[in-house]
N, CA, C and O atoms as a GROMACS GRO file, in nm:
protein
  484
    1MET      N    1  10.029  10.672   4.308
    1MET     CA    2   9.918  10.787   4.306
    1MET      C    3   9.986  10.863   4.160
    1MET      O    4  10.101  10.851   4.118
    2ASP      N    5   9.891  10.930   4.112
    2ASP     CA    6   9.876  11.000   3.975
    2ASP      C    7   9.928  11.157   4.015
    2ASP      O    8   9.869  11.262   3.990
    3ILE      N    9  10.052  11.138   4.082
    3ILE     CA   10  10.096  11.303   4.085
    3ILE      C   11  10.295  11.277   4.006
    3ILE      O   12  10.350  11.189   3.941
    4THR      N   13  10.332  11.403   4.060
    4THR     CA   14  10.466  11.414   4.007
    4THR      C   15  10.524  11.426   4.113
    4THR      O   16  10.476  11.509   4.191
    5LEU      N   17  10.634  11.359   4.151
    5LEU     CA   18  10.731  11.399   4.236
    5LEU      C   19  10.895  11.358   4.210
    5LEU      O   20  10.936  11.246   4.241
    6LYS      N   21  10.972  11.448   4.160
    6LYS     CA   22  11.114  11.416   4.137
    6LYS      C   23  11.191  11.500   4.220
    6LYS      O   24  11.169  11.619   4.243
    7LEU      N   25  11.298  11.420   4.271
    7LEU     CA   26  11.409  11.466   4.368
    7LEU      C   27  11.524  11.518   4.276
    7LEU      O   28  11.618  11.443   4.305
    8GLY      N   29  11.567  11.602   4.185
    8GLY     CA   30  11.652  11.623   4.148
    8GLY      C   31  11.596  11.516   3.997
    8GLY      O   32  11.481  11.490   3.962
    9ALA      N   33  11.726  11.474   3.936
    9ALA     CA   34  11.653  11.365   3.829
    9ALA      C   35  11.608  11.251   3.868
    9ALA      O   36  11.577  11.177   3.774
   10LEU      N   37  11.587  11.198   4.000
   10LEU     CA   38  11.519  11.060   4.089
   10LEU      C   39  11.367  11.088   4.079
   10LEU      O   40  11.320  11.180   4.146
   11ASP      N   41  11.273  11.000   3.984
   11ASP     CA   42  11.158  11.027   3.984
   11ASP      C   43  11.102  10.914   4.116
   11ASP      O   44  11.129  10.794   4.108
   12VAL      N   45  11.029  10.968   4.226
   12VAL     CA   46  10.997  10.897   4.347
   12VAL      C   47  10.844  10.850   4.328
   12VAL      O   48  10.813  10.737   4.365
   13HIS      N   49  10.776  10.909   4.287
   13HIS     CA   50  10.610  10.895   4.235
   13HIS      C   51  10.589  10.771   4.283
   13HIS      O   52  10.530  10.744   4.388
   14GLU      N   53  10.635  10.695   4.208
   14GLU     CA   54  10.590  10.553   4.215
   14GLU      C   55  10.601  10.474   4.351
   14GLU      O   56  10.536  10.374   4.378
   15ARG      N   57  10.680  10.528   4.418
   15ARG     CA   58  10.730  10.460   4.559
   15ARG      C   59  10.636  10.527   4.672
   15ARG      O   60  10.626  10.489   4.788
   16LEU      N   61  10.575  10.626   4.616
   16LEU     CA   62  10.496  10.717   4.738
   16LEU      C   63  10.401  10.647   4.827
   16LEU      O   64  10.304  10.596   4.771
   17SER      N   65  10.408  10.638   4.938
   17SER     CA   66  10.294  10.611   5.028
   17SER      C   67  10.184  10.732   5.095
   17SER      O   68  10.072  10.719   5.144
   18THR      N   69  10.250  10.826   5.078
   18THR     CA   70  10.167  10.917   5.130
   18THR      C   71  10.206  11.060   5.075
   18THR      O   72  10.329  11.066   5.079
   19TYR      N   73  10.150  11.186   5.021
   19TYR     CA   74  10.184  11.295   5.005
   19TYR      C   75  10.086  11.410   5.048
   19TYR      O   76   9.969  11.401   5.084
   20SER      N   77  10.160  11.514   5.035
   20SER     CA   78  10.086  11.664   5.104
   20SER      C   79  10.180  11.756   5.039
   20SER      O   80  10.298  11.725   5.021
   21VAL      N   81  10.118  11.894   4.996
   21VAL     CA   82  10.134  12.004   4.984
   21VAL      C   83  10.078  12.115   5.027
   21VAL      O   84   9.972  12.152   4.976
   22GLN      N   85  10.145  12.194   5.140
   22GLN     CA   86  10.119  12.323   5.201
   22GLN      C   87  10.181  12.407   5.156
   22GLN      O   88  10.299  12.402   5.121
   23ARG      N   89  10.070  12.544   5.148
   23ARG     CA   90  10.141  12.661   5.088
   23ARG      C   91  10.178  12.741   5.208
   23ARG      O   92  10.084  12.809   5.246
   24GLU      N   93  10.292  12.754   5.281
   24GLU     CA   94  10.350  12.819   5.461
   24GLU      C   95  10.315  12.985   5.417
   24GLU      O   96  10.384  13.056   5.344
   25VAL      N   97  10.200  13.017   5.479
   25VAL     CA   98  10.177  13.148   5.465
   25VAL      C   99  10.270  13.229   5.607
   25VAL      O  100  10.243  13.194   5.721
   26SER      N  101  10.351  13.311   5.588
   26SER     CA  102  10.402  13.401   5.699
   26SER      C  103  10.419  13.532   5.692
   26SER      O  104  10.415  13.586   5.582
   27TYR      N  105  10.439  13.600   5.800
   27TYR     CA  106  10.456  13.792   5.757
   27TYR      C  107  10.590  13.803   5.851
   27TYR      O  108  10.635  13.747   5.951
   28SER      N  109  10.622  13.892   5.775
   28SER     CA  110  10.801  13.938   5.817
   28SER      C  111  10.756  14.017   5.938
   28SER      O  112  10.832  14.012   6.036
   29LYS      N  113  10.667  14.074   5.946
   29LYS     CA  114  10.631  14.200   6.034
   29LYS      C  115  10.491  14.202   6.056
   29LYS      O  116  10.408  14.191   5.966
   30ILE      N  117  10.457  14.221   6.215
   30ILE     CA  118  10.321  14.277   6.200
   30ILE      C  119  10.329  14.375   6.330
   30ILE      O  120  10.362  14.336   6.442
   31ILE      N  121  10.300  14.482   6.306
   31ILE     CA  122  10.288  14.591   6.372
   31ILE      C  123  10.142  14.628   6.436
   31ILE      O  124  10.044  14.620   6.362
   32VAL      N  125  10.127  14.668   6.571
   32VAL     CA  126   9.998  14.700   6.617
   32VAL      C  127  10.019  14.855   6.659
   32VAL      O  128  10.106  14.902   6.732
   33THR      N  129   9.906  14.926   6.588
   33THR     CA  130   9.886  15.063   6.617
   33THR      C  131   9.836  15.089   6.733
   33THR      O  132   9.788  14.998   6.800
   34MET      N  133   9.840  15.236   6.782
   34MET     CA  134   9.740  15.292   6.921
   34MET      C  135   9.638  15.239   6.885
   34MET      O  136   9.611  15.142   6.955
   35ASP      N  137   9.550  15.265   6.784
   35ASP     CA  138   9.430  15.192   6.776
   35ASP      C  139   9.381  15.058   6.802
   35ASP      O  140   9.266  15.017   6.815
   36ASP      N  141   9.489  14.999   6.806
   36ASP     CA  142   9.464  14.831   6.808
   36ASP      C  143   9.420  14.774   6.698
   36ASP      O  144   9.337  14.683   6.697
   37VAL      N  145   9.484  14.835   6.574
   37VAL     CA  146   9.473  14.772   6.434
   37VAL      C  147   9.621  14.688   6.423
   37VAL      O  148   9.722  14.727   6.482
   38GLU      N  149   9.619  14.605   6.365
   38GLU     CA  150   9.739  14.487   6.307
   38GLU      C  151   9.762  14.565   6.171
   38GLU      O  152   9.673  14.605   6.095
   39HIS      N  153   9.905  14.580   6.155
   39HIS     CA  154   9.951  14.579   6.025
   39HIS      C  155  10.050  14.505   5.975
   39HIS      O  156  10.163  14.530   6.016
   40ALA      N  157  10.033  14.407   5.885
   40ALA     CA  158  10.076  14.293   5.865
   40ALA      C  159  10.195  14.285   5.747
   40ALA      O  160  10.145  14.291   5.634
   41ALA      N  161  10.320  14.276   5.748
   41ALA     CA  162  10.390  14.284   5.595
   41ALA      C  163  10.397  14.106   5.574
   41ALA      O  164  10.436  14.030   5.663
   42ARG      N  165  10.359  14.068   5.462
   42ARG     CA  166  10.345  13.937   5.420
   42ARG      C  167  10.452  13.925   5.337
   42ARG      O  168  10.482  13.985   5.234
   43SER      N  169  10.517  13.821   5.411
   43SER     CA  170  10.624  13.771   5.306
   43SER      C  171  10.598  13.673   5.232
   43SER      O  172  10.483  13.629   5.236
   44LYS      N  173  10.706  13.604   5.134
   44LYS     CA  174  10.645  13.514   5.037
   44LYS      C  175  10.595  13.373   5.082
   44LYS      O  176  10.646  13.303   5.169
   45ASP      N  177  10.476  13.343   5.001
   45ASP     CA  178  10.441  13.201   5.097
   45ASP      C  179  10.530  13.091   5.000
   45ASP      O  180  10.556  13.113   4.882
   46ARG      N  181  10.560  13.001   5.056
   46ARG     CA  182  10.632  12.891   5.030
   46ARG      C  183  10.588  12.759   5.043
   46ARG      O  184  10.516  12.721   5.135
   47TYR      N  185  10.633  12.685   4.948
   47TYR     CA  186  10.568  12.562   4.963
   47TYR      C  187  10.609  12.461   5.061
   47TYR      O  188  10.710  12.506   5.116
   48VAL      N  189  10.588  12.375   5.096
   48VAL     CA  190  10.610  12.264   5.195
   48VAL      C  191  10.576  12.139   5.130
   48VAL      O  192  10.459  12.129   5.095
   49VAL      N  193  10.668  12.026   5.102
   49VAL     CA  194  10.605  11.892   5.048
   49VAL      C  195  10.641  11.788   5.158
   49VAL      O  196  10.755  11.777   5.202
   50THR      N  197  10.554  11.725   5.192
   50THR     CA  198  10.564  11.629   5.288
   50THR      C  199  10.531  11.484   5.209
   50THR      O  200  10.437  11.477   5.130
   51PHE      N  201  10.604  11.388   5.232
   51PHE     CA  202  10.589  11.261   5.187
   51PHE      C  203  10.624  11.132   5.258
   51PHE      O  204  10.668  11.140   5.372
   52SER      N  205  10.609  11.016   5.202
   52SER     CA  206  10.691  10.901   5.283
   52SER      C  207  10.679  10.811   5.167
   52SER      O  208  10.610  10.833   5.068
   53LEU      N  209  10.762  10.695   5.194
   53LEU     CA  210  10.761  10.596   5.109
   53LEU      C  211  10.737  10.492   5.153
   53LEU      O  212  10.741  10.473   5.275
   54PHE      N  213  10.694  10.363   5.035
   54PHE     CA  214  10.675  10.234   5.086
   54PHE      C  215  10.830  10.161   5.110
   54PHE      O  216  10.932  10.215   5.066
   55PRO      N  217  10.834  10.032   5.186
   55PRO     CA  218  10.959  10.018   5.240
   55PRO      C  219  11.053   9.963   5.140
   55PRO      O  220  10.994   9.900   5.053
   56MET      N  221  11.157   9.967   5.129
   56MET     CA  222  11.271   9.972   5.040
   56MET      C  223  11.391   9.877   5.052
   56MET      O  224  11.418   9.841   5.166
   57THR      N  225  11.462   9.833   4.957
   57THR     CA  226  11.604   9.771   4.990
   57THR      C  227  11.674   9.856   5.056
   57THR      O  228  11.621   9.951   5.115
   58GLU      N  229  11.820   9.832   5.053
   58GLU     CA  230  11.917   9.921   5.125
   58GLU      C  231  11.979  10.007   5.004
   58GLU      O  232  12.034  10.116   5.020
   59ASP      N  233  11.963   9.946   4.888
   59ASP     CA  234  12.036   9.986   4.741
   59ASP      C  235  11.967  10.100   4.714
   59ASP      O  236  12.022  10.207   4.687
   60GLU      N  237  11.779  10.072   4.723
   60GLU     CA  238  11.750  10.165   4.683
   60GLU      C  239  11.718  10.316   4.809
   60GLU      O  240  11.693  10.434   4.785
   61ALA      N  241  11.732  10.249   4.928
   61ALA     CA  242  11.739  10.371   5.019
   61ALA      C  243  11.852  10.447   4.995
   61ALA      O  244  11.842  10.566   5.022
   62THR      N  245  11.962  10.407   4.950
   62THR     CA  246  12.053  10.462   4.963
   62THR      C  247  12.033  10.577   4.836
   62THR      O  248  12.056  10.696   4.855
   63ALA      N  249  11.989  10.525   4.709
   63ALA     CA  250  11.965  10.622   4.625
   63ALA      C  251  11.909  10.775   4.647
   63ALA      O  252  11.938  10.886   4.603
   64TYR      N  253  11.795  10.710   4.756
   64TYR     CA  254  11.707  10.799   4.776
   64TYR      C  255  11.781  10.919   4.862
   64TYR      O  256  11.778  11.038   4.834
   65CYS      N  257  11.844  10.863   4.965
   65CYS     CA  258  11.931  10.957   5.027
   65CYS      C  259  12.033  11.038   4.961
   65CYS      O  260  12.062  11.152   4.997
   66ASP      N  261  12.085  10.979   4.867
   66ASP     CA  262  12.212  11.055   4.775
   66ASP      C  263  12.140  11.152   4.716
   66ASP      O  264  12.210  11.243   4.670
   67ALA      N  265  11.982  11.167   4.698
   67ALA     CA  266  11.900  11.256   4.614
   67ALA      C  267  11.882  11.335   4.738
   67ALA      O  268  11.862  11.452   4.704
   68LEU      N  269  11.880  11.326   4.846
   68LEU     CA  270  11.833  11.427   4.952
   68LEU      C  271  11.982  11.488   5.007
   68LEU      O  272  11.977  11.578   5.091
   69ARG      N  273  12.071  11.456   4.976
   69ARG     CA  274  12.201  11.494   5.046
   69ARG      C  275  12.248  11.638   5.032
   69ARG      O  276  12.309  11.690   5.125
   70ALA      N  277  12.223  11.701   4.925
   70ALA     CA  278  12.252  11.819   4.882
   70ALA      C  279  12.145  11.906   4.987
   70ALA      O  280  12.034  11.874   5.030
   71SER      N  281  12.233  12.037   5.011
   71SER     CA  282  12.156  12.139   5.076
   71SER      C  283  12.052  12.220   5.006
   71SER      O  284  11.975  12.293   5.070
   72THR      N  285  12.049  12.206   4.846
   72THR     CA  286  11.947  12.254   4.780
   72THR      C  287  11.916  12.149   4.695
   72THR      O  288  12.002  12.081   4.639
   73ILE      N  289  11.786  12.131   4.680
   73ILE     CA  290  11.758  12.040   4.547
   73ILE      C  291  11.633  12.080   4.460
   73ILE      O  292  11.540  12.142   4.512
   74GLU      N  293  11.632  12.052   4.361
   74GLU     CA  294  11.548  12.099   4.255
   74GLU      C  295  11.429  12.004   4.279
   74GLU      O  296  11.454  11.884   4.273
   75VAL      N  297  11.276  12.051   4.310
   75VAL     CA  298  11.206  11.932   4.319
   75VAL      C  299  11.142  11.981   4.251
   75VAL      O  300  11.142  12.103   4.239
   76THR      N  301  11.018  11.851   4.139
   76THR     CA  302  10.957  11.904   4.060
   76THR      C  303  10.822  11.796   4.148
   76THR      O  304  10.833  11.674   4.162
   77PHE      N  305  10.718  11.871   4.191
   77PHE     CA  306  10.608  11.802   4.268
   77PHE      C  307  10.461  11.884   4.181
   77PHE      O  308  10.454  11.993   4.126
   78SER      N  309  10.366  11.784   4.198
   78SER     CA  310  10.208  11.853   4.167
   78SER      C  311  10.149  11.919   4.277
   78SER      O  312  10.122  11.885   4.392
   79ASP      N  313  10.136  12.019   4.213
   79ASP     CA  314  10.050  12.142   4.302
   79ASP      C  315   9.907  12.124   4.337
   79ASP      O  316   9.844  12.185   4.251
   80PRO      N  317   9.838  12.078   4.408
   80PRO     CA  318   9.662  12.097   4.380
   80PRO      C  319   9.621  12.217   4.375
   80PRO      O  320   9.533  12.231   4.290
   81HIS      N  321   9.651  12.319   4.435
   81HIS     CA  322   9.622  12.425   4.483
   81HIS      C  323   9.620  12.507   4.348
   81HIS      O  324   9.532  12.591   4.335
   82THR      N  325   9.717  12.486   4.240
   82THR     CA  326   9.684  12.526   4.124
   82THR      C  327   9.712  12.448   3.975
   82THR      O  328   9.764  12.485   3.870
   83LYS      N  329   9.640  12.301   4.031
   83LYS     CA  330   9.675  12.191   3.943
   83LYS      C  331   9.759  12.204   3.836
   83LYS      O  332   9.714  12.200   3.722
   84THR      N  333   9.896  12.221   3.862
   84THR     CA  334  10.022  12.219   3.770
   84THR      C  335  10.109  12.173   3.875
   84THR      O  336  10.103  12.185   3.998
   85ASP      N  337  10.227  12.093   3.768
   85ASP     CA  338  10.354  12.064   3.817
   85ASP      C  339  10.452  12.179   3.828
   85ASP      O  340  10.463  12.260   3.736
   86LEU      N  341  10.533  12.188   3.953
   86LEU     CA  342  10.563  12.307   3.977
   86LEU      C  343  10.729  12.304   4.016
   86LEU      O  344  10.751  12.211   4.094
   87VAL      N  345  10.830  12.368   3.988
   87VAL     CA  346  10.990  12.316   4.020
   87VAL      C  347  11.052  12.442   4.097
   87VAL      O  348  11.082  12.554   4.055
   88LYS      N  349  11.062  12.382   4.226
   88LYS     CA  350  11.112  12.485   4.322
   88LYS      C  351  11.226  12.425   4.368
   88LYS      O  352  11.236  12.302   4.368
   89PRO      N  353  11.353  12.532   4.426
   89PRO     CA  354  11.439  12.488   4.475
   89PRO      C  355  11.392  12.452   4.634
   89PRO      O  356  11.313  12.521   4.699
   90MET      N  357  11.442  12.356   4.672
   90MET     CA  358  11.387  12.340   4.826
   90MET      C  359  11.508  12.242   4.909
   90MET      O  360  11.600  12.179   4.858
   91ARG      N  361  11.470  12.254   5.062
   91ARG     CA  362  11.585  12.182   5.126
   91ARG      C  363  11.513  12.094   5.213
   91ARG      O  364  11.392  12.110   5.225
   92VAL      N  365  11.579  11.997   5.279
   92VAL     CA  366  11.531  11.863   5.345
   92VAL      C  367  11.503  11.963   5.521
   92VAL      O  368  11.590  12.025   5.581
   93THR      N  369  11.409  11.951   5.547
   93THR     CA  370  11.367  11.996   5.676
   93THR      C  371  11.308  11.904   5.769
   93THR      O  372  11.231  11.943   5.858
   94SER      N  373  11.349  11.746   5.749
   94SER     CA  374  11.339  11.667   5.839
   94SER      C  375  11.453  11.597   5.819
   94SER      O  376  11.544  11.614   5.738
   95ASN      N  377  11.426  11.461   5.962
   95ASN     CA  378  11.560  11.372   5.949
   95ASN      C  379  11.508  11.248   5.856
   95ASN      O  380  11.393  11.222   5.818
   96LEU      N  381  11.609  11.193   5.836
   96LEU     CA  382  11.573  11.075   5.700
   96LEU      C  383  11.608  10.964   5.838
   96LEU      O  384  11.707  10.956   5.910
   97ASP      N  385  11.477  10.885   5.834
   97ASP     CA  386  11.474  10.777   5.899
   97ASP      C  387  11.453  10.632   5.817
   97ASP      O  388  11.364  10.618   5.733
   98ALA      N  389  11.556  10.517   5.858
   98ALA     CA  390  11.553  10.404   5.794
   98ALA      C  391  11.512  10.258   5.917
   98ALA      O  392  11.602  10.187   5.961
   99ALA      N  393  11.401  10.241   5.945
   99ALA     CA  394  11.383  10.155   6.030
   99ALA      C  395  11.359  10.000   5.968
   99ALA      O  396  11.259   9.976   5.900
  100PHE      N  397  11.421   9.935   5.985
  100PHE     CA  398  11.423   9.797   5.946
  100PHE      C  399  11.294   9.743   5.949
  100PHE      O  400  11.238   9.783   6.052
  101ALA      N  401  11.212   9.661   5.874
  101ALA     CA  402  11.096   9.635   5.840
  101ALA      C  403  11.126   9.465   5.817
  101ALA      O  404  11.058   9.397   5.894
  102LEU      N  405  11.190   9.407   5.751
  102LEU     CA  406  11.156   9.273   5.706
  102LEU      C  407  11.250   9.231   5.627
  102LEU      O  408  11.313   9.310   5.557
  103VAL      N  409  11.284   9.038   5.625
  103VAL     CA  410  11.406   9.041   5.487
  103VAL      C  411  11.276   8.963   5.417
  103VAL      O  412  11.201   8.884   5.473
  104SER      N  413  11.273   8.998   5.308
  104SER     CA  414  11.191   8.955   5.189
  104SER      C  415  11.201   8.802   5.151
  104SER      O  416  11.284   8.737   5.213
  105ALA      N  417  11.131   8.743   5.062
  105ALA     CA  418  11.150   8.643   5.006
  105ALA      C  419  11.265   8.648   4.909
  105ALA      O  420  11.281   8.529   4.883
  106ASP      N  421  11.338   8.704   4.852
  106ASP     CA  422  11.433   8.742   4.752
  106ASP      C  423  11.567   8.787   4.844
  106ASP      O  424  11.659   8.853   4.796
  107GLY      N  425  11.564   8.736   5.001
  107GLY     CA  426  11.694   8.777   5.087
  107GLY      C  427  11.685   8.935   5.112
  107GLY      O  428  11.668   8.969   5.230
  108LYS      N  429  11.692   9.003   5.046
  108LYS     CA  430  11.684   9.171   5.091
  108LYS      C  431  11.619   9.224   5.194
  108LYS      O  432  11.497   9.226   5.212
  109ARG      N  433  11.711   9.269   5.266
  109ARG     CA  434  11.655   9.356   5.371
  109ARG      C  435  11.555   9.479   5.344
  109ARG      O  436  11.594   9.575   5.277
  110ARG      N  437  11.429   9.473   5.395
  110ARG     CA  438  11.381   9.606   5.332
  110ARG      C  439  11.368   9.700   5.489
  110ARG      O  440  11.392   9.648   5.598
  111TYR      N  441  11.322   9.863   5.470
  111TYR     CA  442  11.355   9.960   5.534
  111TYR      C  443  11.225  10.025   5.540
  111TYR      O  444  11.153   9.981   5.450
  112LYS      N  445  11.176  10.101   5.601
  112LYS     CA  446  11.090  10.176   5.591
  112LYS      C  447  11.118  10.310   5.652
  112LYS      O  448  11.202  10.313   5.742
  113GLY      N  449  11.064  10.414   5.619
  113GLY     CA  450  11.094  10.535   5.666
  113GLY      C  451  10.994  10.635   5.701
  113GLY      O  452  10.881  10.612   5.657
  114GLY      N  453  11.012  10.756   5.780
  114GLY     CA  454  10.920  10.803   5.832
  114GLY      C  455  10.904  10.888   5.724
  114GLY      O  456  10.947  10.862   5.612
  115GLU      N  457  10.817  11.030   5.765
  115GLU     CA  458  10.812  11.133   5.661
  115GLU      C  459  10.902  11.208   5.652
  115GLU      O  460  10.977  11.224   5.748
  116ILE      N  461  10.922  11.282   5.519
  116ILE     CA  462  11.049  11.356   5.473
  116ILE      C  463  10.991  11.477   5.433
  116ILE      O  464  10.909  11.489   5.342
  117GLN      N  465  11.035  11.561   5.500
  117GLN     CA  466  10.957  11.710   5.505
  117GLN      C  467  11.043  11.805   5.395
  117GLN      O  468  11.153  11.839   5.438
  118LEU      N  469  11.008  11.854   5.258
  118LEU     CA  470  11.107  11.962   5.189
  118LEU      C  471  11.024  12.097   5.179
  118LEU      O  472  10.905  12.117   5.153
  119ARG      N  473  11.145  12.192   5.212
  119ARG     CA  474  11.072  12.311   5.239
  119ARG      C  475  11.120  12.416   5.137
  119ARG      O  476  11.243  12.414   5.130
  120GLU      N  477  11.058  12.515   5.048
  120GLU     CA  478  11.099  12.566   4.937
  120GLU      C  479  11.227  12.668   4.997
  120GLU      O  480  11.212  12.698   5.116
  121ILE      N  481  11.320  12.712   4.946
  121ILE     CA  482  11.361  12.813   5.012
  121ILE      C  483  11.355  12.941   4.917
  121ILE      O  484  11.391  13.051   4.959
   0.00000   0.00000   0.00000
């Protein structure tokens, strides 16, 4: 994929199977007045990056899990909404799966994972 995705210093763009970016819109408060009109106080939009990776060896999986271990990660990613690369502090909001896939010709076990979701803090 011709996009940028770095988890701290670890560049993962070459291992991407799927990739999506959302701008989460939320409101801290919504008040309905007596005339039945809603008045909303919009919160900061937050980015949510969801991706999955191609199957990898145990050593590769360990490197990715280590990059996602911290409670806050500096993530550099391509934003299709602005056509730029952004750097945002994010946290992991999904479980980290590792399902056995196969033993390859090189004798190494390969694992596939599920989707990984990161949310801007």
